[in-house]
N, C-alpha and C positions, 0 to 999 in steps of 0.2 A: 430456581431463582439464580440469576447470574450475579456474580460479585465483581468480576473483572472482565470488561469487554475490550478486546484488542482490535483495532482497525488499521489496515495498511492502506495508505492513500498515495495518489500522485496528483497531478494538476488537471486531471480529466473531468469531464462532466459526469462520467460514470462514478468516479470516486466521490464527487460531491453528493450524488444521490445515495451512495453507500454511507457516507458520513452522516447524512440526515437520518438514515435508518439506525445507525449505531448510536447516535445521540438519543433518539427516541427509546431504544431498548435500554440503554444505560439509565435514563431517567426513570423509566417504569420500574426497573429493578433496583434503583438507588445504587447502581454499580459504579465503580471507577471506570472511566473511559481512557484507554491508552491509545493515542493516535500516533502512528508510526509512518515514516517514509524511509524507504530503502534506496540508497545510492547504488545503482548497479554499475560497478566499475568495469564490468565486462564490456559495457557499451563504450566506455572511454577507449578501450583497446580496439574495439571494432571501428569506431570513428577515426581514430588516429592511424591505425594500421591500414585502413581502407582509403586513406587520403581524403577523407570527407571533411577534414578540418585542418587549418593551418596553425591552430593554437597548440601549445605544448600540452602534454598529458596533465601536467600539474595545474595549468590554467583551466583546463576542461574539468578536472576534478573539483577545483575551487568553485567554478560556475555551477556545477551540479549540487555542491553542498549549499551554496548560497540560495539557489533555487529551492532546494529541499527545505531549508529553514523557513523560507518565505511561505511555502505551502503549509508547513506545520503551524506557523504563527497565525495564518488566516483561519485554519481549521480550529485551533485552540480558541481563538476569539469567538468563533461561531458557537462552539460547544459551551463555553462559559456564558455567553449571552443567552443561550437556551436553558441555562441552569444546571448543566451537567457538571459532575466532578471529573475534570479532565487533566491529563498531562500529555506531553509529547515525547517522542523518541526518534531521533535521527539515527538510522542504522547505516553504518559504514563498514564495508568489508575490505577484502584484499583480492578482488577479482571474482568473487563468487556472484552467481546470478541472484537477482532480487528475491526469487521464491525461496532459495536456500537461506538467505539472510533473514527473511521474515519468519520462516519456520523456526529457525534457531532462537530468534527474539521472542517468539510466542512461547516456546518451551521455557525459556528463562523467566518469563513474566508471570507465570502461574495464572494466566488468563483462563477463563472457562468458556469463552465464546470468541471466535474470530469472525469479523465481518470483512468482506472483501467484495469489490465491484468486479463485474465481468462484462466485457464488451459483447459477449455472445457470438463471437466469430465462428464460422463453420467452414468446412472444406479446406481449400488451399490456403485461404487467408489464415485459418487457425493453425494449419501446419507450418506456415512460414513465420507467423508472429508468435506462436505459442500461447499458452494460457497460464498466467501466474495463478489465477484462482483455481484452475483445475489441478495444478501441481501442488498447491497448498492443501487441498482436500486430502491428497495422498500422504502429505508429509507431516501433518499435525495430528495430535491425538485428542483434540477437543472438537466440539461442535463448530461447524462453519456455516455462517449465513452468507449466501452469495446473492448479491443485489445486482439485478440486470440493469444495464445501462439503458438510456432512453432510445438508443438506436440499435438495440440488440437485434440481430437477425433472427427471423423465425423460420420454422420448417418450411 
């Protein structure tokens, strides 16, 4: 029986599917659902240093934080409307990758199940884009439920 379900989300369709699953699991087990969004500040430096934005790093960080809070607010409303006991957690770091931030937050939360969505990329796309879900499986000491996205690639 799960008592504390932790889900890491972004604004993707895959995360929405994972959120639906996490809500269902939390309700079945009468567990607390902690919905988290990590701000990957590493991306701020990539976009800024790569010349992909004319915005200052501070403005870009603020935009990411505002966007993250919006994602969490919508997810919380959805969870509460479904009857789940839910809370949110905006995870901010100092340049760490999202998977490291999430893994540390999971450890501190005392959760007993992590739910995360996976886009199911393979080959070169996986190599270039990485896999937060795959990295989290290696970094946390609790059970992980990986929810495949609607467009996950198959063998």
